[in-house]
N, C-alpha and C positions, 0 to 999 in steps of 0.2 A: 360757399360763403358761410361764415360763422354768424349765427344769430346775435342780435344785440344782447347786452347783459340784462338780466331780469330773472323772473321766475323760470325755473327749468320746466319744460313741458311735462305733462303726465301722459303716458301711453297706454293704449290697449292694443295688444299684438295678437293676431290670429296665428297660433303656432303650428297648426296642422300636423302632418305626419313628421316624425323625426327625420325622415328621408330628405327633408328640405336642406339639411346640413350638408349632404353630399350630392344632391341633385339640384344645383342652383338654377333659378330662372328669374323672371322679372321681379318676383317677390323679394328675393335676396338683394337684387340690385337696388330696389326702391328703399328697402329697410336701411341698407348701408348709406345711401344718399341722404336719407333723413337724419341719421345719427351724425353724419359729417356736417350737417347744416346747423347743428345746435352746439352750444358749449360742451366740452367734455365733462361728464358728471363727476362729482366728488365721490359718489357712491350710487349704487342701483338697488332698489328695493322691489322685489317681485312678489306679486299676489297671483299664484298659479293654480290652475284647475286641478293639478295633480298632487296637491297637498291638502287634503280635507282632514279636519280635526273635529272633535266634539264641540260643544258650545264654547270651549276655551280656545282663544287664538294662540297658535304657536308662532314663535319667532326664532329663527336660527341665530346662534350666538358664537359659532365656531370662527376662530381666526383664520382657518384654512378649510373652507367647506369642501367636503368630498362630493363627487358626482354620483347621482343615482341613475343607473341605466334601466329605467322602468318601462321597458318596451321589449317585445319578444318576437323572434323569428325574422329579424332583419339582417342585412348583410354584415359580415364581420367588421368591415371598415367602419361602420357606425359605432361599434363597441370599442374601437381603438381610438376614437376621438377623445381629446382631453380639453379641459378648460380650467387651468390652475389659478383661478382668480383668488384673491384674498377675501376674507370676511371683514366685518367691522363691528366687533363686540360692543364698543362704546355706543355706536349708533343704535344697535339692537336694543340696548338698555334704555336709551332715550326714547325710542319709539314705544317700548313697553310702558314706560312711565307716562307718556302722553296719552296712550290708550286707556291705561288704568285710571288716570285722573278723570276721564270722561265716562267711567263705568264699564269699560270693556274688560272682561276677564282674560288675562294673558299669562302665558308661561314661556320661559326662555328654554330653548332646546339646543344643547351643545353637541348632540349626536346626529341630528338630522342634516342631510346633505341637500344639494340642489337637484331637483327633478328635471326631467327633460322639458317641461313647460317653462322652466327658468333658463337652463343653460343652452338649450338648442337655439332659441332666438338670439341670445347674447353671443353665442359662437359666431353667428352671422353678422350681427350689428356691431359688436366690439370684439373682433377676433384676437386682439392683443392680450385679452384677459388680465389687464392691469388695473382694473377698476374694482374696488371692493363691492361684493354682492351679498345681500342677505335676503331671506325669503320669509314671507308671512303666510300662514295657513288660512284656508277658508273654513271658518267655523260653521258647521252645518246647523240646519233647523232654524235659520233666521230668514226673515223676509228681505227683499232687495234693499229696503231702506237702511238696514243695518250696515251693509257694505258701503253704501253711499256715504253714511256718516263717518265710517272709518277713514275714507279718503279725505273728507272735509277736515277731520281732526288733525291729520298729518300734513295738511297743506302748507303750514309755515316752513317746513323743512325744504320745500322747493326753492325758497329764497336763499338757501345755503348750498344750492347746486346738487341737491339730491334728486335723482330721476326715479319716479315711481312707475311701475309697469304692471298692468293687469295682463295676464296671459291666459288665453282660452280660445274660443271660436264663437262667432256670432251664430253660425249654423254648425251643429255637430251631432250627427246621427250615424254612428258607425255601422248600425244594422242595415242601412240601405244605401251606403255610398258605394261607388264603383272602384274597388281597390285595384282593378286590372288596367285602368286607364286614368292617369293623372289629369289629362286634359279632355276628359269626356264632356259632352254637351251638358250645360248646367240645367238641373231640374228647375222647372218653373216655380214650384212652391218655395224652393230654397232662395231663388233670386228675389221673389216677392217679399219674403221675410227679411232678407238682408237689406233690401232697399228701404223697407219700413224702418229698420233700426238706424240705418244711415241718416235718413231724413229726420227722424225723431231726435236723434243725438245731436245732429248738426244744428237743429232749430232749438236746442236746449229745452225740449218739451219733456222735462224730467218726470213730471207726474204721469204723463202718457206712457213713457218708457217703463215706469214702475208697474204699470198695469198691462204689460204686454200680454199676459195670459188672457185678458179679456178683449184686447184691441188688435193685436198683431195677427196677420194672416198666417195660417199653417203653423202656429206657434208650437203645437204639440209634436209636429214632425221635426221642426227646427231645433227645439229644445226639449227633447224627451226627458233629460235630466239636467239639472241647473248648474252643475259644477263648471262647465265651460262658458256659461253665460254670465254667471255672477261676477267674474273679474271685471266685466264691463262697468258694472255699477260702482265698483271700487274706483275705477278711473274717472267716471263721470262725476263722482263725488268731489273731485278737485275743481270741477267747473262751478261749484256752488259758492266759491269765494273769489271776489274780485271781478274785474272786467275781462272775461275770458271768452274764447269761442272754441268750438269743437270742429276738427277738420279730419276728413278721411285722407290718410296718406298712402293707402294702398287698398285696392278692391279687386277681387277676383276669386275664383274657386279652383279647388283641386278635387279630383275624384267625384265629379258630378254635383256634389252638394256640401263640401266642406268649405265654409267661407273663410278666406284668408284676410278678410278686412282688417286693417289697422287704423286706429284713430288716435289723434293727439289733442289734448287740451292745451291751448296756447294762450298767450297774452293777446288781447285785442289791440293791435297797434294801428 
C-alpha cells in the first residue's frame, strides 16, 4: 500500500556489514517492504557514518556519483556489485545554500563518491538505482545538537518528496562483535542500550537522547566512537518540525552486538 501524500519520511538505517547486500535476511525484506509502502522519492540524501569531514560539511555534487568500495577482505561478489544511480547537482546546491544561510560551513565536492554506508542500504531498498542520490558528510568535533539542527534546517525539502536517510548503527563496536556468527546470541549490554535508544527516540525525549553519555546504559561499549551514532541525531532532527512521530521499522542484531535497528520519522496521522 502506498502512503498518503504528504511529507516524505526521514529514515535512520542500521547498515551493518556490507555482506547484507549478498546475504539477505529479514532485515532486507523489511527494508524493502517499508520503501514500497511510501511514495517513490524524487531524490535521496544520505548522511553516512563513513564520510567524516573537518568542521566543514561536504556535499556531493556529481551528476554521476561513483561507488566507493570502502571495505576490505570480503568476497569478490561484493566488489562486483554496482549501483549506477544519478546525482542531483541542483539539489546539492540548494541544500548547501540552506545550510549556509543558517550558519553551517559547507563545501561542494565534485569528486567524492557514495560510500558503502550510502549505497549498500540503497542497493537493498531501491535496487533499480533510478533515484538521484547525494551524500552529506559528518563534520567532526561537534555535539549532537549540531546534527539535530542540520536535519531541522533541511526539513522543508521533505514536502518536495526528498527522502533523507541517516546511515549508521545504534550499537557499533567492531572490537568485540562476533564476526564468525551473524546470528550469535545478542549481548545483554547491547540489547539494553538499543532498547534505551528505541524508547527514548519513539517517545521523542530528545533532550534525554542528547545526553546519552550520561544517561544510557553501557554507552561506552555501544558507542566507543560516535560516527555511527551521530546520523541518528540528523534523522531525529526532522522530528522537531510539525506533528510527527518516530517508529522503529526494524529491530534486530547481527554478530552478537551490531544493532540493525531502523527508525522512521513520519507524519502523525
